[in-house]
N, C-alpha and C positions, 0 to 999 in steps of 0.2 A: 427774724434772725439778722443780726448786724453783719455787714460784709466782712469785718475783720475779726469777728468773735472767735473764729476757730483756730487762728494762727498759733497760739501757745500750745494747744493740744496737738495740732499737726506737727509742730516742730519737735515736741517731746517724743511722739511716736516715731518720727523720722530719724531722730538721733539714736533711738533704741535699735532701729533696724539696721543702720550702717553708721559706724562711728565717724567716718570722714565727713558726714553731713554736718557735724558740729561747726564747721567753718563755712557752711553754705548759708547765704541769705535766702531763706526759704520763701519769704514774701516776695522778694525781687524775682526769684526764679519762676514762681507761679504767676505773678502779676496780679493786678487788682481785679476783684470780682464783685459785681453789683447785682447780678441775677440770682435770686434766692434758690432757684433750681440748680444752678451751677454750684452754689455754695453747698447745697445738700450733697451734690455729686462729689465735691471735693472732700467733704467729711468722710463719705463712704470709701473714696479712693485710698485714703490713708488708714482706714479702720480694718484691723485683722478679723473683725466679726464675720467677714465674708469667706474665711478659710475654715476648713473642717476642724482643725485643732486651735484656731485663733492665733496662729503663729506668724502668718504673713498677710500682707495687704497688697493691693495693686501696686503701691509705691515700692514694695520690696524688690520688684523687678523693673518697674518704670521709675527710675530714680531721678529726681529733679536735677541734681547736679550733673547728670549725664544726659541732659535734654530729654528726660523721661524715657530713656532707654536703659539697658543694663551695661555693665562693664566687664562681663564675662561672656565666653562663647555661648554657653547654655545656662539658663537660669535654674535655680533650685526651688522646687515647690515644697509642698507639705511633706514632712517625713524624709526630706533629703532627695526626693524624686527629681531626676534631671529631665529638663524639657527637651523637645526634639529639635527646636530651631531657636536661633538667636532672637532675643527680645528687641523688637524695633521701637523706635521712638513713637510716642502717641502725639507729639507736637505736630502742628500744621496738618491736622487730620480733617478739618472742617470741610474742605473741598474735595476730599477723596471720594471715589465711587465704589471702591471695594477695600476689604480689610483682611489682614493676615497675609503672610507671604504667599499663600495659595489662593487668596481672594474668596474664601468660603463665606464670608459675611458681606452683605451688601449695604449695610448701614452701620454707623458708629454705635448706635444703640444696640443693634444685634450683636456686634462684635464684643461689646462690654460684658455680656453675660457668659460667653464661651469659657473664659479662664476660671470662672467660679466653679463650674461643674467638671472641668478637665481634671482627671485623676493625677496628672503630672504637675498640676499647678495648685489650685486652691482646694480641689477635691471635695466640694460641698454641693450636694443636690440642691437645685434651685428652690425646691419646696422648703427645704430646711433653712436656706438662706432667708427666704421670705418670712418664715416663722420667726426667726431671730429678729429681723428688722421690725416686724409688726408687734413683737413682744417688748420692744424697747420703747419706753414712753416718748422720748424725744423724737426718734425716727418715725414712730407711728403718727405723732402729731404733725410732723413735717410733711409726710406723704398725704395725709388727709388735707392739710392746708394747701399744698401745692399741686396735688394731682386728684383731689376729690375723693379719696378713699385709701384703703390699705395698699401697701406696696404690692405690685404684681411684677412678673418677669419683665413686662413691657415698660412699666414706669421705673423700675430699678435701672434698666438699660438706658432709659431716657435721662435719668438723673446723672448717671456716670458719663453719658455722652455730653450732657450740657456742660459739665466741668471740662472735659477734654476739648470741647469746641472753643474754650477760652484760651487754649494754649497755642495761640497763633503768634508767629514771630515774623517781623518784617523790618527790624531795625538793626541791621548789621553794618559793618564797614562797607560791604559791597552795596547795600541799599543806599547808603549815603553817597557813594561814588556814582551810582546809577542816577541819582538825583542831581548830580552836577558837582559834587565835592571831589575835585581831582586829587586832593591830598589824603583822601580817606583810606586808600590802600597803597601798598608799595608798588614800585616799578616791576618787581618780580611778579606780584599778583596780577598786575595789568597784562603782562606777557602771558601769564597762566590763563587769564580769561580768554584771550585770543586762541590759545591752544585748545581750551575747553570747547570752543565753538567750532574750530577749524580742524587742525591736524589730529587732535585726539578724538574728535567727534563725540565727545561726551554729551553734547546738547541734543543729539539725535534721540536720546532716551530721557535725559535729565533736562527737561525744558519747562518753560512756564514760570510763573511766579514762585512756585514751591520746588522747582527743579525736579519735577517728575512728570513723565508722560501718562502715568496711571495705567500703563500697559503691563503685560507680562512678557518677560524676555528670558531666553536661554543664553546665558553668557559663557557656558562651557563648564559649569561646575556639576555636571551630571555625566557619569560614564557607565552607570548600571553596575558598578563594582564597589570600589571603596567610597565613591560618591554616588549613592543610590537613592537619594530623596527625589521622588518623582514630581514634587511640587504641585503645580496647577493640575496636572493629570489626575491627582488623587480626588479632585473635585469634579472635573469634567469627564473622567474616564476615557479621555481621548489620548491615545498614545503620542500623537503629535505635540501634545502639551507637556510631555515628560521633560523635566529639567527646567521648566519655565517658572519664574518667580516674579512677584510684583516689584516693579521699579520703585525704590524708596525715594523719599525726598532727600535732598542734600543739604537742606537748611540745618545748621548746627552739627554738621557731619563730623567736625573735628572732636566733638564731645561724645560720640556714640560708638567708639571702638569697643570691641572688635567688630569686623564687618562681614557682610554677606549673610545669607540665610542660615549658615552653619557656624558663623563666627570664625572662619578659618584664617582670616587676615587680621593681624594685630594692629597694623598701622595704615594710615592713608597711603604712605609710600608703597607698602606692599600691594595695596589695591591697584595703584597706578602701574606698578611693575608687572602685575598680572595682565592688565589690559594691554600693556606695551607688547607683550608676546605670550598669549595664553598657552600655546603649545609647550612652552618652556616649563610651565607650572603644572598643567594637567594633561595627561596623555589619554587618548581614546575618548574624548568628549563626544557625546551623542546629541544630535539635533542642534548643535550650537549655531547661533545666528551668524549668517554669512558675513556680516559686517566685521566680524572678529577673525576672519580667515587669514588676514595678512597682519604681520607685526606693524605697530605704529611707527617704530623707528625713533622714539623719543630719546633725546640725549639726556645726560645727567642733569644739565642745567634746565632743560625743559621739564623734567620730572619734578625738580625743585620748584620751578615756577608754577606748575599746575597744582602742586600741594599748597603753595602760598595762596593761590586763588581760593582753593577750597576752605582754607582757614578763615578767609574773609566772610564766609557765610554764617559765622557764629553771631547770634543776636547779642546786642549790647548788654542785655541783662546778665549774660554769662561771662562777659569780658572783664578782665582786670586791666588796669591802665597799661601794663607792659605788653599786652597782647593786641591791643586795638590797632588796626591798620596794617597788621603784618600779613 
């Protein structure tokens, strides 16, 4: 299978799923792929064969032009079913140690299979999904050639994971700045970087190369009433984990709105304003991290500077000329 052989079919299915994709350079957003297992995973990722009524694919919710996240608070599955949580980006997942907002999957391959069976998403029993794949001459031949036999739940997950592992980004204006190009980001973004590390204390959770600690945190979006998603506690059954959610990567964060596990904030500015004074936005939060007990006291200029810095984390493959370095 040639590395570029799937692009026309992928682009056609992508445009059918969401019209705005007609302006997206799909190949640039995805990046080059040379591993045949990742190529197989890419084909499956865009193929509605994995949904019960063949109406949606993984890419229906993980949209390339939104850094493989969705642009709505809750995604729509088969038959118009509404998901429980905001769809996170699957980019920069290679180094992650747990998956989903509640961490219920421990590997990317394990994670990849969950949405297929989920009745609010693709709603297809895995046995039926495998029967479809193994009945398709091309898929059947690919799995035999690449995995030594018919597709199984394990090899299906591995193929999808192989594709997602290629979606790594490390070429943003901030990366160029970090490598010594002082002109790569604006003066406002430089001030925002210092705020990110110091006064705003974002780096205490959003650290490392991918701007995530890979921990679970309660940032105050759980009060047991109108905000009643227990998050990590649903997996651990430990009440002290109620309201804890996985810290997401901030790479390409400007493309992945709306934000938080429930999509309650439409813009990056709203997110920053929340952290600036959580009590002003959510009353009666339970188990909130003590780091958020006091308002940050950010000024309007500091909020703008912090937002400018976050915008520099967008990879070059998504940047237009007028956005670079802002």
